[in-house]
C-alpha positions as CSV (number, residue, x, y, z in Angstrom):
1,X,-9.7,5.9,-32.3
2,X,-6.0,4.7,-33.5
3,X,-3.9,5.0,-36.3
4,X,-2.5,1.0,-35.1
5,X,-3.9,-1.0,-37.6
6,X,-3.6,-4.1,-35.7
7,X,-4.8,-2.9,-32.5
8,X,-8.1,-1.8,-34.4
9,X,-8.6,-5.0,-35.4
10,X,-8.1,-6.2,-32.2
11,X,-10.5,-3.8,-30.6
12,X,-13.1,-4.8,-33.2
13,X,-13.1,-8.3,-32.5
14,X,-13.2,-8.0,-28.7
15,X,-16.4,-5.9,-28.9
16,X,-18.2,-8.1,-30.7
17,X,-18.2,-11.5,-29.4
18,X,-14.6,-11.9,-31.4
19,X,-16.9,-12.3,-34.5
20,X,-14.8,-11.7,-37.7
21,X,-17.7,-11.5,-39.5
22,X,-21.6,-12.7,-38.6
23,X,-20.6,-16.5,-38.5
24,X,-17.0,-16.8,-37.9
25,X,-15.6,-16.0,-34.1
26,X,-11.7,-15.4,-34.4
27,X,-11.2,-14.7,-30.8
28,X,-13.1,-15.1,-27.5
29,X,-14.5,-11.6,-26.7
30,X,-17.2,-9.8,-25.2
31,X,-20.2,-7.4,-26.6
32,X,-18.8,-4.2,-24.9
33,X,-20.8,-1.4,-26.9
34,X,-21.4,1.9,-24.9
35,X,-24.6,3.2,-24.9
36,X,-25.1,7.2,-25.6
37,X,-24.4,8.5,-22.1
38,X,-21.2,6.0,-21.4
39,X,-20.1,7.5,-24.5
40,X,-20.5,11.3,-23.9
41,X,-18.9,10.3,-20.7
42,X,-15.9,8.9,-21.9
43,X,-15.4,11.4,-24.5
44,X,-15.4,13.8,-21.8
45,X,-12.8,11.8,-19.5
46,X,-10.3,11.0,-22.5
47,X,-9.6,14.6,-22.6
48,X,-9.5,15.1,-18.9
49,X,-7.2,12.2,-18.7
50,X,-3.7,14.2,-18.6
51,X,-5.1,16.4,-16.0
52,X,-6.2,13.4,-13.8
53,X,-3.1,11.6,-14.0
54,X,-1.0,14.5,-13.4
55,X,-3.1,15.6,-10.2
56,X,-3.1,12.2,-8.9
57,X,0.5,12.0,-8.9
58,X,0.4,14.8,-7.0
59,X,-1.1,13.7,-4.1
60,X,0.6,10.9,-4.3
61,X,4.2,12.3,-4.0
62,X,2.5,14.5,-1.0
63,X,1.4,11.4,0.8
64,X,5.2,10.2,0.1
65,X,6.5,13.3,1.7
66,X,4.2,13.0,4.9
67,X,4.3,9.3,5.4
68,X,7.9,8.7,4.8
69,X,8.9,10.5,8.5
70,X,6.4,7.6,10.0
71,X,8.3,4.5,10.9
72,X,5.5,2.3,11.0
73,X,4.7,2.9,7.0
74,X,6.3,1.5,4.4
75,X,6.3,3.3,1.0
76,X,6.6,0.8,-2.2
77,X,9.4,1.8,-4.1
78,X,8.5,3.9,-7.3
79,X,10.2,3.0,-10.3
80,X,11.7,6.2,-11.9
81,X,11.8,4.9,-15.4
82,X,7.7,4.3,-15.5
83,X,4.4,6.3,-14.9
84,X,2.0,5.5,-12.3
85,X,-1.2,7.0,-12.6
86,X,-2.3,6.1,-8.9
87,X,-5.7,4.2,-9.1
88,X,-4.9,3.5,-6.0
89,X,-2.7,5.3,-3.3
90,X,-1.4,2.3,-1.1
91,X,1.1,1.6,1.6
92,X,2.3,-1.0,4.3
93,X,1.3,0.0,7.7
94,X,2.0,-1.7,11.0
95,X,-1.1,-2.4,13.1
96,X,-3.1,-1.9,9.7
97,X,-6.6,-3.0,11.0
98,X,-6.3,-0.8,13.9
99,X,-5.3,2.1,12.0
100,X,-8.2,1.6,9.2
101,X,-10.5,1.8,12.3
102,X,-9.0,4.9,13.8
103,X,-9.4,6.4,9.9
104,X,-13.0,5.1,9.6
105,X,-13.8,7.2,12.8
106,X,-12.1,10.5,11.6
107,X,-14.1,10.4,8.6
108,X,-11.2,9.3,6.1
109,X,-12.2,6.6,3.4
110,X,-9.2,4.5,3.9
111,X,-9.5,0.9,2.4
112,X,-8.1,-2.5,2.5
113,X,-7.7,-3.9,-1.1
114,X,-6.5,-7.5,-2.1
115,X,-7.3,-8.8,1.5
116,X,-6.5,-12.2,0.1
117,X,-3.6,-13.2,-1.4
118,X,-3.9,-14.2,-5.0
119,X,-2.7,-18.0,-4.1
120,X,-4.8,-18.3,-1.8
121,X,-8.0,-17.5,-3.9
122,X,-10.8,-20.6,-4.5
123,X,-9.9,-20.1,-8.3
124,X,-6.5,-21.4,-8.0
125,X,-7.4,-23.8,-5.4
126,X,-5.9,-26.7,-7.9
127,X,-2.4,-25.4,-7.7
128,X,-2.4,-26.7,-4.0
129,X,-0.5,-23.4,-2.3
130,X,-0.9,-23.5,1.5
131,X,-1.3,-20.6,3.5
132,X,2.7,-19.4,4.3
133,X,3.8,-20.7,0.9
134,X,4.2,-17.2,0.0
135,X,5.3,-15.4,3.4
136,X,6.2,-11.7,1.6
137,X,2.7,-12.1,-0.1
138,X,0.7,-12.8,3.5
139,X,2.7,-9.8,4.9
140,X,2.1,-7.5,2.3
141,X,-1.9,-8.5,2.0
142,X,-2.1,-8.5,5.9
143,X,-0.3,-4.6,5.9
144,X,-1.4,-2.9,2.8
145,X,-3.8,-0.2,3.1
146,X,-5.2,2.4,0.3
147,X,-6.1,6.2,0.7
148,X,-7.7,8.4,-1.1
149,X,-6.2,9.8,-3.8
150,X,-8.5,11.4,-6.3
151,X,-7.8,14.5,-8.7
152,X,-10.8,16.2,-6.3
153,X,-9.1,15.7,-2.9
154,X,-7.9,18.9,-1.5
155,X,-4.7,19.8,0.2
156,X,-6.6,20.5,3.2
157,X,-8.1,16.9,3.0
158,X,-4.9,15.5,2.0
159,X,-3.1,17.1,5.3
160,X,-6.0,15.9,7.6
161,X,-5.3,12.2,6.1
162,X,-1.4,12.6,7.0
163,X,-2.1,14.1,10.5
164,X,-4.5,11.6,11.5
165,X,-2.2,8.6,10.1
166,X,0.8,10.4,12.3
167,X,-1.5,10.9,15.3
168,X,-2.5,7.1,15.3
169,X,1.1,5.9,15.8
170,X,1.9,9.1,18.2
171,X,-1.1,8.0,20.5
172,X,0.1,4.5,19.9
173,X,3.5,4.9,21.3
174,X,2.5,7.1,24.1
175,X,-0.6,4.4,25.3
């Protein structure tokens, strides 16, 4: 899978409980073997990666363009020196919960990812952070919303998402 010897060694260790040989555990690892069906799907997906990433980036740029005209939507900054694969397309939205309801009622699969900030997760309770210690994080958690960005989304479907979001804020300001 790779011509990088160190990466190959690490991958082999990680895939088999970190075992260097039958009896010696060099690192903590997992048993991550694929069954035949998973391997076939994975092999097919690897060949599709470039197409999928390009399609998702195109979708994200179309959203950026459409949402940039809505003052209540804040698009996160995009680093010009990196390539985002857009597993999720997320923005920050005023009246986020009402927008989510509006989208769902109109058949749009909008979602809220990461509604609980990391510092408020019970796994990190031992750090003794209190709600409000990270106000920017709290604001992001309360305003973050994601929209469909997968490679199978058509231009018409994406236009519908953009127009539905625009109509929400237009109707909100009129009523």
